[in-house]
C-alpha positions, 0 to 999 in steps of 0.5 A: 593799825586799827583793831579791825585791820589787825584781825584781818591781817591775822585771818589772812596769815592763818588762812595762808597757813591752812592753804600751804600746810597739811600737818600741825602740832598743837602746843602749850605755851605756859612759862615760855618767854618772848626771847625763847619764842623768838629762838624757837621761831628762828630754829623752825623756819623756813619749813615750819611756822609758829602761830599764837593768838586768841582761840576764838579768832583761830577757830573763827578763821578756820571755820570761815576758811572751811566754808570758803574753800570746802576743806573741812579737814581743818575743822578737827584742829579748831576743836583742839584749841583749848587753853594757852595753846599755839599751833606749829604748821610744818612741812617737815617730818613731825618727829624732827619738829618735835626733837627741834622743839625739845632743844629749846627748853630752858632751866627755870627756878621754882616760883612760889605758888607754881605747880611742879612739873616734875619731882624735885630731889635735893641731893645729899652733901655740902650746901656751902651755907653757914650754920646760921641758916639751918632754920631753912632745913629745920622748917622742911624737916631736912636732916643736916649736920655741920661739917667744916663750918658749913651745913651738910644734908645727910641724905637725899630729900624729896622736896617737891612732888610733881603736881604739887604747889611750890611753897615759899620755904621750898622756893627759898631753899632751892634759891639759896642752893642755886638749884634750877629744878624745872625746865620750860618750853613748848609742850606738845599736846596734839598732833594733826596730820591731814585731818587725823588727830593723835597723841604726841606719843605716837611720834616715839614709835620707830620703824623697827617697832612698826615692823615688829608689830606687823610681823606679830600680826602676820604670825597671828593670822597664819596661826588662826588660818592653819588652825581653822584650815582656811588658806590665806596669803600668810598661811600658804607658805606654812601649808606648802612646807607642812605638805612637803614634810608629809610627802617626805615622811611617806617617801621615807616609809615606802618605796615611793621617791622623788629627787629631794627624797632620794638625797634624804634617803641616802643621807639616812643610809650612809650618814658618814659619807655626807659628813666626810665629804666636806672634810675631804673637800677642804684638804683638796682645796688646800692642795690645789695651790701647792700643785700650782706653785710646784708647776711654776717652779719647774717652769722657772728652772727650765727657763734658767736652763735654756739661757745658761750658755757660756760667755765664750761660746 
């Protein structure tokens, strides 16, 4: 297949994705192997498609597609194509796609010259290495002791900090200890949804957090409205309740009354009666079934009396 034909085929594939999908995730693909890519593609199908390629080719296809169809919302995606990135087009929920991508991370050893994505801590305890190999620990200033013919690390050691380059000594030690400190997979960089671009951290926000923030906003609006004496939908319920409290207070201090105020006045005049009412209702409710049982017993006795005749009559 000629180079020009490959470009045309790639352009057709990308344009078909732009026509079919409205959501996409831009991902970094550093340290992701071909076999790992194959597993990710298989896991995301059929609702999602992973597209890799040269950034210049993708940008050109997106721009040409926008000119041809008038769908300029995808132009925001072309601005995000920087570095070793790919695009996952999807019809599924973005949070579900993110979770699926995270399941395809694989453990990896520390490579010399590589940048550590996370802190590397070597735990204290036995190493299984013989005393002749203590030079690895001495070079790295790691305190050790010999226990039962093997090297033992005295305390946890912060061997490599996140963002630092892995040295040859650190890599050799981790290899001998059979520690795979890193895990690699597709890293989410940007989220695209219908022309809007936002940070992947937005996917961590759940419905409960949204409702909590919304409720806090409504509370703030109500407080400002009440303080400014400016009625709004959020403050009207509070205004009605406050008005009722004022009318009730006036009714309690004067002869003016209304049905709800009458109940409050009676409760204030004779609080014991209202406290005794629930207590009296409970024994009455308990007594009702007993009376019903007594009545049932009487009926049964009468029935026995009606049929108590002698066999010789």
